[in-house]
Chimera marker file (.cmm) of the C-alpha trace (Angstrom):
<marker_set name="trace">
<marker id="1" x="28.969" y="27.821" z="-21.959" r="1" g="1" b="0" radius="0.5"/>
<marker id="2" x="26.327" y="30.549" z="-21.529" r="1" g="1" b="0" radius="0.5"/>
<marker id="3" x="23.581" y="28.294" z="-22.865" r="1" g="1" b="0" radius="0.5"/>
<marker id="4" x="24.417" y="25.768" z="-20.136" r="1" g="1" b="0" radius="0.5"/>
<marker id="5" x="23.883" y="28.417" z="-17.456" r="1" g="1" b="0" radius="0.5"/>
<marker id="6" x="20.611" y="29.478" z="-19.063" r="1" g="1" b="0" radius="0.5"/>
<marker id="7" x="19.474" y="25.866" z="-19.198" r="1" g="1" b="0" radius="0.5"/>
<marker id="8" x="20.401" y="25.290" z="-15.544" r="1" g="1" b="0" radius="0.5"/>
<marker id="9" x="18.676" y="28.510" z="-14.542" r="1" g="1" b="0" radius="0.5"/>
<marker id="10" x="15.562" y="27.585" z="-16.527" r="1" g="1" b="0" radius="0.5"/>
<marker id="11" x="15.394" y="24.134" z="-14.953" r="1" g="1" b="0" radius="0.5"/>
<marker id="12" x="15.795" y="25.653" z="-11.494" r="1" g="1" b="0" radius="0.5"/>
<marker id="13" x="12.949" y="28.088" z="-12.131" r="1" g="1" b="0" radius="0.5"/>
<marker id="14" x="10.753" y="25.232" z="-13.386" r="1" g="1" b="0" radius="0.5"/>
<marker id="15" x="11.549" y="23.033" z="-10.382" r="1" g="1" b="0" radius="0.5"/>
<marker id="16" x="10.763" y="25.870" z="-7.993" r="1" g="1" b="0" radius="0.5"/>
<marker id="17" x="7.620" y="26.780" z="-9.932" r="1" g="1" b="0" radius="0.5"/>
<marker id="18" x="6.143" y="23.281" z="-9.889" r="1" g="1" b="0" radius="0.5"/>
<marker id="19" x="6.306" y="23.270" z="-6.091" r="1" g="1" b="0" radius="0.5"/>
<marker id="20" x="3.327" y="25.629" z="-6.197" r="1" g="1" b="0" radius="0.5"/>
<marker id="21" x="1.153" y="23.275" z="-8.270" r="1" g="1" b="0" radius="0.5"/>
<marker id="22" x="-1.519" y="21.983" z="-5.881" r="1" g="1" b="0" radius="0.5"/>
<marker id="23" x="-1.277" y="18.305" z="-5.010" r="1" g="1" b="0" radius="0.5"/>
<marker id="24" x="-3.235" y="16.670" z="-2.242" r="1" g="1" b="0" radius="0.5"/>
<marker id="25" x="-1.816" y="13.523" z="-0.768" r="1" g="1" b="0" radius="0.5"/>
<marker id="26" x="-4.475" y="11.033" z="0.332" r="1" g="1" b="0" radius="0.5"/>
<marker id="27" x="-5.431" y="11.620" z="3.951" r="1" g="1" b="0" radius="0.5"/>
<marker id="28" x="-3.928" y="9.669" z="6.812" r="1" g="1" b="0" radius="0.5"/>
<marker id="29" x="-6.211" y="8.204" z="9.456" r="1" g="1" b="0" radius="0.5"/>
<marker id="30" x="-4.774" y="6.340" z="12.420" r="1" g="1" b="0" radius="0.5"/>
<marker id="31" x="-8.101" y="5.205" z="13.872" r="1" g="1" b="0" radius="0.5"/>
<marker id="32" x="-9.547" y="2.555" z="11.591" r="1" g="1" b="0" radius="0.5"/>
<marker id="33" x="-12.138" y="0.372" z="13.342" r="1" g="1" b="0" radius="0.5"/>
<marker id="34" x="-12.876" y="-1.534" z="10.110" r="1" g="1" b="0" radius="0.5"/>
<marker id="35" x="-9.216" y="-2.561" z="9.722" r="1" g="1" b="0" radius="0.5"/>
<marker id="36" x="-8.260" y="-6.121" z="8.809" r="1" g="1" b="0" radius="0.5"/>
<marker id="37" x="-6.146" y="-6.300" z="11.961" r="1" g="1" b="0" radius="0.5"/>
<marker id="38" x="-9.318" y="-6.073" z="14.058" r="1" g="1" b="0" radius="0.5"/>
<marker id="39" x="-11.049" y="-8.791" z="12.012" r="1" g="1" b="0" radius="0.5"/>
<marker id="40" x="-9.484" y="-11.708" z="13.864" r="1" g="1" b="0" radius="0.5"/>
<marker id="41" x="-8.003" y="-13.325" z="10.750" r="1" g="1" b="0" radius="0.5"/>
<marker id="42" x="-4.489" y="-11.884" z="11.103" r="1" g="1" b="0" radius="0.5"/>
<marker id="43" x="-1.847" y="-13.255" z="13.467" r="1" g="1" b="0" radius="0.5"/>
<marker id="44" x="0.680" y="-10.935" z="15.090" r="1" g="1" b="0" radius="0.5"/>
<marker id="45" x="3.461" y="-12.169" z="12.786" r="1" g="1" b="0" radius="0.5"/>
<marker id="46" x="1.449" y="-11.536" z="9.628" r="1" g="1" b="0" radius="0.5"/>
<marker id="47" x="0.213" y="-8.208" z="11.010" r="1" g="1" b="0" radius="0.5"/>
<marker id="48" x="3.820" y="-7.077" z="11.434" r="1" g="1" b="0" radius="0.5"/>
<marker id="49" x="4.644" y="-8.075" z="7.840" r="1" g="1" b="0" radius="0.5"/>
<marker id="50" x="1.570" y="-6.328" z="6.442" r="1" g="1" b="0" radius="0.5"/>
<marker id="51" x="2.246" y="-3.176" z="8.465" r="1" g="1" b="0" radius="0.5"/>
<marker id="52" x="5.875" y="-3.088" z="7.353" r="1" g="1" b="0" radius="0.5"/>
<marker id="53" x="5.497" y="-3.977" z="3.682" r="1" g="1" b="0" radius="0.5"/>
<marker id="54" x="1.940" y="-3.136" z="2.643" r="1" g="1" b="0" radius="0.5"/>
<marker id="55" x="0.244" y="-0.583" z="4.865" r="1" g="1" b="0" radius="0.5"/>
<marker id="56" x="1.984" y="2.528" z="3.608" r="1" g="1" b="0" radius="0.5"/>
<marker id="57" x="0.141" y="2.171" z="0.295" r="1" g="1" b="0" radius="0.5"/>
<marker id="58" x="-2.750" y="-0.184" z="1.061" r="1" g="1" b="0" radius="0.5"/>
<marker id="59" x="-4.229" y="1.448" z="4.168" r="1" g="1" b="0" radius="0.5"/>
<marker id="60" x="-5.283" y="4.800" z="5.566" r="1" g="1" b="0" radius="0.5"/>
<marker id="61" x="-2.123" y="4.771" z="7.702" r="1" g="1" b="0" radius="0.5"/>
<marker id="62" x="0.284" y="5.913" z="5.002" r="1" g="1" b="0" radius="0.5"/>
<marker id="63" x="3.631" y="7.184" z="6.222" r="1" g="1" b="0" radius="0.5"/>
<marker id="64" x="4.757" y="9.825" z="3.771" r="1" g="1" b="0" radius="0.5"/>
<marker id="65" x="8.534" y="10.213" z="3.351" r="1" g="1" b="0" radius="0.5"/>
<marker id="66" x="10.098" y="13.622" z="2.753" r="1" g="1" b="0" radius="0.5"/>
<marker id="67" x="10.020" y="13.285" z="-1.041" r="1" g="1" b="0" radius="0.5"/>
<marker id="68" x="6.226" y="12.964" z="-0.885" r="1" g="1" b="0" radius="0.5"/>
<marker id="69" x="6.119" y="16.711" z="-0.376" r="1" g="1" b="0" radius="0.5"/>
<marker id="70" x="8.398" y="17.673" z="-3.267" r="1" g="1" b="0" radius="0.5"/>
<marker id="71" x="7.078" y="17.884" z="-6.840" r="1" g="1" b="0" radius="0.5"/>
<marker id="72" x="7.204" y="16.029" z="-9.153" r="1" g="1" b="0" radius="0.5"/>
<marker id="73" x="7.691" y="12.954" z="-6.920" r="1" g="1" b="0" radius="0.5"/>
<marker id="74" x="4.736" y="14.061" z="-4.759" r="1" g="1" b="0" radius="0.5"/>
<marker id="75" x="2.458" y="13.639" z="-7.773" r="1" g="1" b="0" radius="0.5"/>
<marker id="76" x="3.604" y="10.059" z="-8.297" r="1" g="1" b="0" radius="0.5"/>
<marker id="77" x="3.290" y="9.184" z="-4.599" r="1" g="1" b="0" radius="0.5"/>
<marker id="78" x="-0.235" y="10.630" z="-4.415" r="1" g="1" b="0" radius="0.5"/>
<marker id="79" x="-1.280" y="8.747" z="-7.567" r="1" g="1" b="0" radius="0.5"/>
<marker id="80" x="0.234" y="5.463" z="-6.397" r="1" g="1" b="0" radius="0.5"/>
<marker id="81" x="-1.355" y="5.644" z="-2.928" r="1" g="1" b="0" radius="0.5"/>
<marker id="82" x="-4.783" y="6.530" z="-4.352" r="1" g="1" b="0" radius="0.5"/>
<marker id="83" x="-4.616" y="3.631" z="-6.817" r="1" g="1" b="0" radius="0.5"/>
<marker id="84" x="-3.319" y="1.211" z="-4.176" r="1" g="1" b="0" radius="0.5"/>
<marker id="85" x="-6.121" y="2.123" z="-1.767" r="1" g="1" b="0" radius="0.5"/>
<marker id="86" x="-8.698" y="1.684" z="-4.532" r="1" g="1" b="0" radius="0.5"/>
<marker id="87" x="-7.357" y="-1.791" z="-5.260" r="1" g="1" b="0" radius="0.5"/>
<marker id="88" x="-7.036" y="-2.894" z="-1.611" r="1" g="1" b="0" radius="0.5"/>
<marker id="89" x="-7.446" y="-0.887" z="1.558" r="1" g="1" b="0" radius="0.5"/>
<marker id="90" x="-6.752" y="-2.895" z="4.709" r="1" g="1" b="0" radius="0.5"/>
<marker id="91" x="-8.264" y="-0.063" z="6.761" r="1" g="1" b="0" radius="0.5"/>
<marker id="92" x="-11.671" y="-0.663" z="5.159" r="1" g="1" b="0" radius="0.5"/>
<marker id="93" x="-11.565" y="-4.472" z="5.291" r="1" g="1" b="0" radius="0.5"/>
<marker id="94" x="-14.850" y="-4.915" z="7.160" r="1" g="1" b="0" radius="0.5"/>
<marker id="95" x="-16.643" y="-2.878" z="4.465" r="1" g="1" b="0" radius="0.5"/>
<marker id="96" x="-15.856" y="-5.464" z="1.785" r="1" g="1" b="0" radius="0.5"/>
<marker id="97" x="-18.441" y="-8.149" z="1.124" r="1" g="1" b="0" radius="0.5"/>
<marker id="98" x="-17.449" y="-11.820" z="1.264" r="1" g="1" b="0" radius="0.5"/>
<marker id="99" x="-16.684" y="-12.137" z="-2.442" r="1" g="1" b="0" radius="0.5"/>
<marker id="100" x="-14.520" y="-9.004" z="-2.399" r="1" g="1" b="0" radius="0.5"/>
<marker id="101" x="-12.608" y="-10.302" z="0.632" r="1" g="1" b="0" radius="0.5"/>
<marker id="102" x="-11.991" y="-13.619" z="-1.098" r="1" g="1" b="0" radius="0.5"/>
<marker id="103" x="-10.867" y="-11.875" z="-4.272" r="1" g="1" b="0" radius="0.5"/>
<marker id="104" x="-8.522" y="-9.563" z="-2.339" r="1" g="1" b="0" radius="0.5"/>
<marker id="105" x="-7.006" y="-12.457" z="-0.374" r="1" g="1" b="0" radius="0.5"/>
<marker id="106" x="-6.500" y="-14.408" z="-3.600" r="1" g="1" b="0" radius="0.5"/>
<marker id="107" x="-4.842" y="-11.354" z="-5.179" r="1" g="1" b="0" radius="0.5"/>
<marker id="108" x="-2.565" y="-11.003" z="-2.140" r="1" g="1" b="0" radius="0.5"/>
<marker id="109" x="-1.485" y="-14.641" z="-2.428" r="1" g="1" b="0" radius="0.5"/>
<marker id="110" x="-0.798" y="-14.270" z="-6.150" r="1" g="1" b="0" radius="0.5"/>
<marker id="111" x="0.897" y="-10.852" z="-6.084" r="1" g="1" b="0" radius="0.5"/>
<marker id="112" x="3.108" y="-11.606" z="-3.083" r="1" g="1" b="0" radius="0.5"/>
<marker id="113" x="3.855" y="-15.134" z="-4.298" r="1" g="1" b="0" radius="0.5"/>
<marker id="114" x="4.877" y="-13.881" z="-7.737" r="1" g="1" b="0" radius="0.5"/>
<marker id="115" x="6.984" y="-11.128" z="-6.127" r="1" g="1" b="0" radius="0.5"/>
<marker id="116" x="5.107" y="-8.301" z="-7.834" r="1" g="1" b="0" radius="0.5"/>
<marker id="117" x="4.204" y="-6.888" z="-4.409" r="1" g="1" b="0" radius="0.5"/>
<marker id="118" x="5.581" y="-4.947" z="-2.783" r="1" g="1" b="0" radius="0.5"/>
<marker id="119" x="6.591" y="-3.149" z="-5.949" r="1" g="1" b="0" radius="0.5"/>
<marker id="120" x="10.275" y="-2.990" z="-6.792" r="1" g="1" b="0" radius="0.5"/>
<marker id="121" x="10.303" y="0.786" z="-7.036" r="1" g="1" b="0" radius="0.5"/>
<marker id="122" x="8.849" y="0.957" z="-3.512" r="1" g="1" b="0" radius="0.5"/>
<marker id="123" x="11.370" y="-1.452" z="-1.994" r="1" g="1" b="0" radius="0.5"/>
<marker id="124" x="14.162" y="0.401" z="-3.783" r="1" g="1" b="0" radius="0.5"/>
<marker id="125" x="13.260" y="3.503" z="-1.773" r="1" g="1" b="0" radius="0.5"/>
<marker id="126" x="12.195" y="1.488" z="1.326" r="1" g="1" b="0" radius="0.5"/>
<marker id="127" x="14.490" y="-1.539" z="1.589" r="1" g="1" b="0" radius="0.5"/>
<marker id="128" x="13.065" y="-2.468" z="5.005" r="1" g="1" b="0" radius="0.5"/>
<marker id="129" x="9.751" y="-3.228" z="3.261" r="1" g="1" b="0" radius="0.5"/>
<marker id="130" x="11.338" y="-5.999" z="1.179" r="1" g="1" b="0" radius="0.5"/>
<marker id="131" x="10.134" y="-9.516" z="1.853" r="1" g="1" b="0" radius="0.5"/>
<marker id="132" x="12.401" y="-12.547" z="1.892" r="1" g="1" b="0" radius="0.5"/>
<marker id="133" x="11.216" y="-15.917" z="0.578" r="1" g="1" b="0" radius="0.5"/>
<marker id="134" x="10.143" y="-17.126" z="4.036" r="1" g="1" b="0" radius="0.5"/>
<marker id="135" x="8.092" y="-13.968" z="4.680" r="1" g="1" b="0" radius="0.5"/>
<marker id="136" x="6.494" y="-14.207" z="1.247" r="1" g="1" b="0" radius="0.5"/>
<marker id="137" x="5.547" y="-17.816" z="1.842" r="1" g="1" b="0" radius="0.5"/>
<marker id="138" x="4.045" y="-16.909" z="5.237" r="1" g="1" b="0" radius="0.5"/>
<marker id="139" x="1.868" y="-14.210" z="3.686" r="1" g="1" b="0" radius="0.5"/>
<marker id="140" x="0.774" y="-16.506" z="0.849" r="1" g="1" b="0" radius="0.5"/>
<marker id="141" x="-0.151" y="-19.288" z="3.289" r="1" g="1" b="0" radius="0.5"/>
<marker id="142" x="-1.968" y="-16.823" z="5.552" r="1" g="1" b="0" radius="0.5"/>
<marker id="143" x="-3.980" y="-15.409" z="2.628" r="1" g="1" b="0" radius="0.5"/>
<marker id="144" x="-4.963" y="-18.883" z="1.478" r="1" g="1" b="0" radius="0.5"/>
<marker id="145" x="-5.956" y="-19.936" z="5.018" r="1" g="1" b="0" radius="0.5"/>
<marker id="146" x="-7.798" y="-16.661" z="5.566" r="1" g="1" b="0" radius="0.5"/>
<marker id="147" x="-9.990" y="-17.410" z="2.551" r="1" g="1" b="0" radius="0.5"/>
<marker id="148" x="-11.254" y="-20.515" z="4.374" r="1" g="1" b="0" radius="0.5"/>
<marker id="149" x="-11.922" y="-18.457" z="7.508" r="1" g="1" b="0" radius="0.5"/>
<marker id="150" x="-13.862" y="-15.849" z="5.535" r="1" g="1" b="0" radius="0.5"/>
<marker id="151" x="-15.966" y="-18.599" z="3.956" r="1" g="1" b="0" radius="0.5"/>
<marker id="152" x="-16.616" y="-20.171" z="7.371" r="1" g="1" b="0" radius="0.5"/>
<marker id="153" x="-17.692" y="-16.789" z="8.759" r="1" g="1" b="0" radius="0.5"/>
<marker id="154" x="-20.067" y="-16.392" z="5.819" r="1" g="1" b="0" radius="0.5"/>
<marker id="155" x="-21.555" y="-19.833" z="6.445" r="1" g="1" b="0" radius="0.5"/>
<marker id="156" x="-22.030" y="-19.044" z="10.141" r="1" g="1" b="0" radius="0.5"/>
<marker id="157" x="-23.694" y="-15.744" z="9.267" r="1" g="1" b="0" radius="0.5"/>
<marker id="158" x="-26.258" y="-17.535" z="7.087" r="1" g="1" b="0" radius="0.5"/>
<marker id="159" x="-27.380" y="-19.855" z="9.896" r="1" g="1" b="0" radius="0.5"/>
<link id1="1" id2="2" r="1" g="1" b="0" radius="0.2"/>
<link id1="2" id2="3" r="1" g="1" b="0" radius="0.2"/>
<link id1="3" id2="4" r="1" g="1" b="0" radius="0.2"/>
<link id1="4" id2="5" r="1" g="1" b="0" radius="0.2"/>
<link id1="5" id2="6" r="1" g="1" b="0" radius="0.2"/>
<link id1="6" id2="7" r="1" g="1" b="0" radius="0.2"/>
<link id1="7" id2="8" r="1" g="1" b="0" radius="0.2"/>
<link id1="8" id2="9" r="1" g="1" b="0" radius="0.2"/>
<link id1="9" id2="10" r="1" g="1" b="0" radius="0.2"/>
<link id1="10" id2="11" r="1" g="1" b="0" radius="0.2"/>
<link id1="11" id2="12" r="1" g="1" b="0" radius="0.2"/>
<link id1="12" id2="13" r="1" g="1" b="0" radius="0.2"/>
<link id1="13" id2="14" r="1" g="1" b="0" radius="0.2"/>
<link id1="14" id2="15" r="1" g="1" b="0" radius="0.2"/>
<link id1="15" id2="16" r="1" g="1" b="0" radius="0.2"/>
<link id1="16" id2="17" r="1" g="1" b="0" radius="0.2"/>
<link id1="17" id2="18" r="1" g="1" b="0" radius="0.2"/>
<link id1="18" id2="19" r="1" g="1" b="0" radius="0.2"/>
<link id1="19" id2="20" r="1" g="1" b="0" radius="0.2"/>
<link id1="20" id2="21" r="1" g="1" b="0" radius="0.2"/>
<link id1="21" id2="22" r="1" g="1" b="0" radius="0.2"/>
<link id1="22" id2="23" r="1" g="1" b="0" radius="0.2"/>
<link id1="23" id2="24" r="1" g="1" b="0" radius="0.2"/>
<link id1="24" id2="25" r="1" g="1" b="0" radius="0.2"/>
<link id1="25" id2="26" r="1" g="1" b="0" radius="0.2"/>
<link id1="26" id2="27" r="1" g="1" b="0" radius="0.2"/>
<link id1="27" id2="28" r="1" g="1" b="0" radius="0.2"/>
<link id1="28" id2="29" r="1" g="1" b="0" radius="0.2"/>
<link id1="29" id2="30" r="1" g="1" b="0" radius="0.2"/>
<link id1="30" id2="31" r="1" g="1" b="0" radius="0.2"/>
<link id1="31" id2="32" r="1" g="1" b="0" radius="0.2"/>
<link id1="32" id2="33" r="1" g="1" b="0" radius="0.2"/>
<link id1="33" id2="34" r="1" g="1" b="0" radius="0.2"/>
<link id1="34" id2="35" r="1" g="1" b="0" radius="0.2"/>
<link id1="35" id2="36" r="1" g="1" b="0" radius="0.2"/>
<link id1="36" id2="37" r="1" g="1" b="0" radius="0.2"/>
<link id1="37" id2="38" r="1" g="1" b="0" radius="0.2"/>
<link id1="38" id2="39" r="1" g="1" b="0" radius="0.2"/>
<link id1="39" id2="40" r="1" g="1" b="0" radius="0.2"/>
<link id1="40" id2="41" r="1" g="1" b="0" radius="0.2"/>
<link id1="41" id2="42" r="1" g="1" b="0" radius="0.2"/>
<link id1="42" id2="43" r="1" g="1" b="0" radius="0.2"/>
<link id1="43" id2="44" r="1" g="1" b="0" radius="0.2"/>
<link id1="44" id2="45" r="1" g="1" b="0" radius="0.2"/>
<link id1="45" id2="46" r="1" g="1" b="0" radius="0.2"/>
<link id1="46" id2="47" r="1" g="1" b="0" radius="0.2"/>
<link id1="47" id2="48" r="1" g="1" b="0" radius="0.2"/>
<link id1="48" id2="49" r="1" g="1" b="0" radius="0.2"/>
<link id1="49" id2="50" r="1" g="1" b="0" radius="0.2"/>
<link id1="50" id2="51" r="1" g="1" b="0" radius="0.2"/>
<link id1="51" id2="52" r="1" g="1" b="0" radius="0.2"/>
<link id1="52" id2="53" r="1" g="1" b="0" radius="0.2"/>
<link id1="53" id2="54" r="1" g="1" b="0" radius="0.2"/>
<link id1="54" id2="55" r="1" g="1" b="0" radius="0.2"/>
<link id1="55" id2="56" r="1" g="1" b="0" radius="0.2"/>
<link id1="56" id2="57" r="1" g="1" b="0" radius="0.2"/>
<link id1="57" id2="58" r="1" g="1" b="0" radius="0.2"/>
<link id1="58" id2="59" r="1" g="1" b="0" radius="0.2"/>
<link id1="59" id2="60" r="1" g="1" b="0" radius="0.2"/>
<link id1="60" id2="61" r="1" g="1" b="0" radius="0.2"/>
<link id1="61" id2="62" r="1" g="1" b="0" radius="0.2"/>
<link id1="62" id2="63" r="1" g="1" b="0" radius="0.2"/>
<link id1="63" id2="64" r="1" g="1" b="0" radius="0.2"/>
<link id1="64" id2="65" r="1" g="1" b="0" radius="0.2"/>
<link id1="65" id2="66" r="1" g="1" b="0" radius="0.2"/>
<link id1="66" id2="67" r="1" g="1" b="0" radius="0.2"/>
<link id1="67" id2="68" r="1" g="1" b="0" radius="0.2"/>
<link id1="68" id2="69" r="1" g="1" b="0" radius="0.2"/>
<link id1="69" id2="70" r="1" g="1" b="0" radius="0.2"/>
<link id1="70" id2="71" r="1" g="1" b="0" radius="0.2"/>
<link id1="71" id2="72" r="1" g="1" b="0" radius="0.2"/>
<link id1="72" id2="73" r="1" g="1" b="0" radius="0.2"/>
<link id1="73" id2="74" r="1" g="1" b="0" radius="0.2"/>
<link id1="74" id2="75" r="1" g="1" b="0" radius="0.2"/>
<link id1="75" id2="76" r="1" g="1" b="0" radius="0.2"/>
<link id1="76" id2="77" r="1" g="1" b="0" radius="0.2"/>
<link id1="77" id2="78" r="1" g="1" b="0" radius="0.2"/>
<link id1="78" id2="79" r="1" g="1" b="0" radius="0.2"/>
<link id1="79" id2="80" r="1" g="1" b="0" radius="0.2"/>
<link id1="80" id2="81" r="1" g="1" b="0" radius="0.2"/>
<link id1="81" id2="82" r="1" g="1" b="0" radius="0.2"/>
<link id1="82" id2="83" r="1" g="1" b="0" radius="0.2"/>
<link id1="83" id2="84" r="1" g="1" b="0" radius="0.2"/>
<link id1="84" id2="85" r="1" g="1" b="0" radius="0.2"/>
<link id1="85" id2="86" r="1" g="1" b="0" radius="0.2"/>
<link id1="86" id2="87" r="1" g="1" b="0" radius="0.2"/>
<link id1="87" id2="88" r="1" g="1" b="0" radius="0.2"/>
<link id1="88" id2="89" r="1" g="1" b="0" radius="0.2"/>
<link id1="89" id2="90" r="1" g="1" b="0" radius="0.2"/>
<link id1="90" id2="91" r="1" g="1" b="0" radius="0.2"/>
<link id1="91" id2="92" r="1" g="1" b="0" radius="0.2"/>
<link id1="92" id2="93" r="1" g="1" b="0" radius="0.2"/>
<link id1="93" id2="94" r="1" g="1" b="0" radius="0.2"/>
<link id1="94" id2="95" r="1" g="1" b="0" radius="0.2"/>
<link id1="95" id2="96" r="1" g="1" b="0" radius="0.2"/>
<link id1="96" id2="97" r="1" g="1" b="0" radius="0.2"/>
<link id1="97" id2="98" r="1" g="1" b="0" radius="0.2"/>
<link id1="98" id2="99" r="1" g="1" b="0" radius="0.2"/>
<link id1="99" id2="100" r="1" g="1" b="0" radius="0.2"/>
<link id1="100" id2="101" r="1" g="1" b="0" radius="0.2"/>
<link id1="101" id2="102" r="1" g="1" b="0" radius="0.2"/>
<link id1="102" id2="103" r="1" g="1" b="0" radius="0.2"/>
<link id1="103" id2="104" r="1" g="1" b="0" radius="0.2"/>
<link id1="104" id2="105" r="1" g="1" b="0" radius="0.2"/>
<link id1="105" id2="106" r="1" g="1" b="0" radius="0.2"/>
<link id1="106" id2="107" r="1" g="1" b="0" radius="0.2"/>
<link id1="107" id2="108" r="1" g="1" b="0" radius="0.2"/>
<link id1="108" id2="109" r="1" g="1" b="0" radius="0.2"/>
<link id1="109" id2="110" r="1" g="1" b="0" radius="0.2"/>
<link id1="110" id2="111" r="1" g="1" b="0" radius="0.2"/>
<link id1="111" id2="112" r="1" g="1" b="0" radius="0.2"/>
<link id1="112" id2="113" r="1" g="1" b="0" radius="0.2"/>
<link id1="113" id2="114" r="1" g="1" b="0" radius="0.2"/>
<link id1="114" id2="115" r="1" g="1" b="0" radius="0.2"/>
<link id1="115" id2="116" r="1" g="1" b="0" radius="0.2"/>
<link id1="116" id2="117" r="1" g="1" b="0" radius="0.2"/>
<link id1="117" id2="118" r="1" g="1" b="0" radius="0.2"/>
<link id1="118" id2="119" r="1" g="1" b="0" radius="0.2"/>
<link id1="119" id2="120" r="1" g="1" b="0" radius="0.2"/>
<link id1="120" id2="121" r="1" g="1" b="0" radius="0.2"/>
<link id1="121" id2="122" r="1" g="1" b="0" radius="0.2"/>
<link id1="122" id2="123" r="1" g="1" b="0" radius="0.2"/>
<link id1="123" id2="124" r="1" g="1" b="0" radius="0.2"/>
<link id1="124" id2="125" r="1" g="1" b="0" radius="0.2"/>
<link id1="125" id2="126" r="1" g="1" b="0" radius="0.2"/>
<link id1="126" id2="127" r="1" g="1" b="0" radius="0.2"/>
<link id1="127" id2="128" r="1" g="1" b="0" radius="0.2"/>
<link id1="128" id2="129" r="1" g="1" b="0" radius="0.2"/>
<link id1="129" id2="130" r="1" g="1" b="0" radius="0.2"/>
<link id1="130" id2="131" r="1" g="1" b="0" radius="0.2"/>
<link id1="131" id2="132" r="1" g="1" b="0" radius="0.2"/>
<link id1="132" id2="133" r="1" g="1" b="0" radius="0.2"/>
<link id1="133" id2="134" r="1" g="1" b="0" radius="0.2"/>
<link id1="134" id2="135" r="1" g="1" b="0" radius="0.2"/>
<link id1="135" id2="136" r="1" g="1" b="0" radius="0.2"/>
<link id1="136" id2="137" r="1" g="1" b="0" radius="0.2"/>
<link id1="137" id2="138" r="1" g="1" b="0" radius="0.2"/>
<link id1="138" id2="139" r="1" g="1" b="0" radius="0.2"/>
<link id1="139" id2="140" r="1" g="1" b="0" radius="0.2"/>
<link id1="140" id2="141" r="1" g="1" b="0" radius="0.2"/>
<link id1="141" id2="142" r="1" g="1" b="0" radius="0.2"/>
<link id1="142" id2="143" r="1" g="1" b="0" radius="0.2"/>
<link id1="143" id2="144" r="1" g="1" b="0" radius="0.2"/>
<link id1="144" id2="145" r="1" g="1" b="0" radius="0.2"/>
<link id1="145" id2="146" r="1" g="1" b="0" radius="0.2"/>
<link id1="146" id2="147" r="1" g="1" b="0" radius="0.2"/>
<link id1="147" id2="148" r="1" g="1" b="0" radius="0.2"/>
<link id1="148" id2="149" r="1" g="1" b="0" radius="0.2"/>
<link id1="149" id2="150" r="1" g="1" b="0" radius="0.2"/>
<link id1="150" id2="151" r="1" g="1" b="0" radius="0.2"/>
<link id1="151" id2="152" r="1" g="1" b="0" radius="0.2"/>
<link id1="152" id2="153" r="1" g="1" b="0" radius="0.2"/>
<link id1="153" id2="154" r="1" g="1" b="0" radius="0.2"/>
<link id1="154" id2="155" r="1" g="1" b="0" radius="0.2"/>
<link id1="155" id2="156" r="1" g="1" b="0" radius="0.2"/>
<link id1="156" id2="157" r="1" g="1" b="0" radius="0.2"/>
<link id1="157" id2="158" r="1" g="1" b="0" radius="0.2"/>
<link id1="158" id2="159" r="1" g="1" b="0" radius="0.2"/>
</marker_set>
């Protein structure tokens, strides 16, 4: 019985101790003039879906829940947000060249269509971010249509 108390005490000390390990969450910026929403290729309906299901990881407008400030979950959140922003950052949309935009839109259509995004672990903690079949189809169709718009904009820019 004593070893159980020692073990519990040791775990408590470790959990308290790891709170002092430095961990910087990626910064949050609410003013993003290069955002995809200001590009003209996103309808209000799609914008609402993206904001609700994608933006917390794939933009500079991350909303960090309480557990984002408690180790060890804070380490995972910081890592996931950094990686997500590297893969696709809606806040920096205008900075992507045409080929990158097309690739990102294609990836959105595939990932959302195959139900790999938003990630299951994310929707487990944020059920409101889940997408139903109709919402998924809307995002897939938007991404496919947006690829045509991006190509048209490129053609117009060359004239």
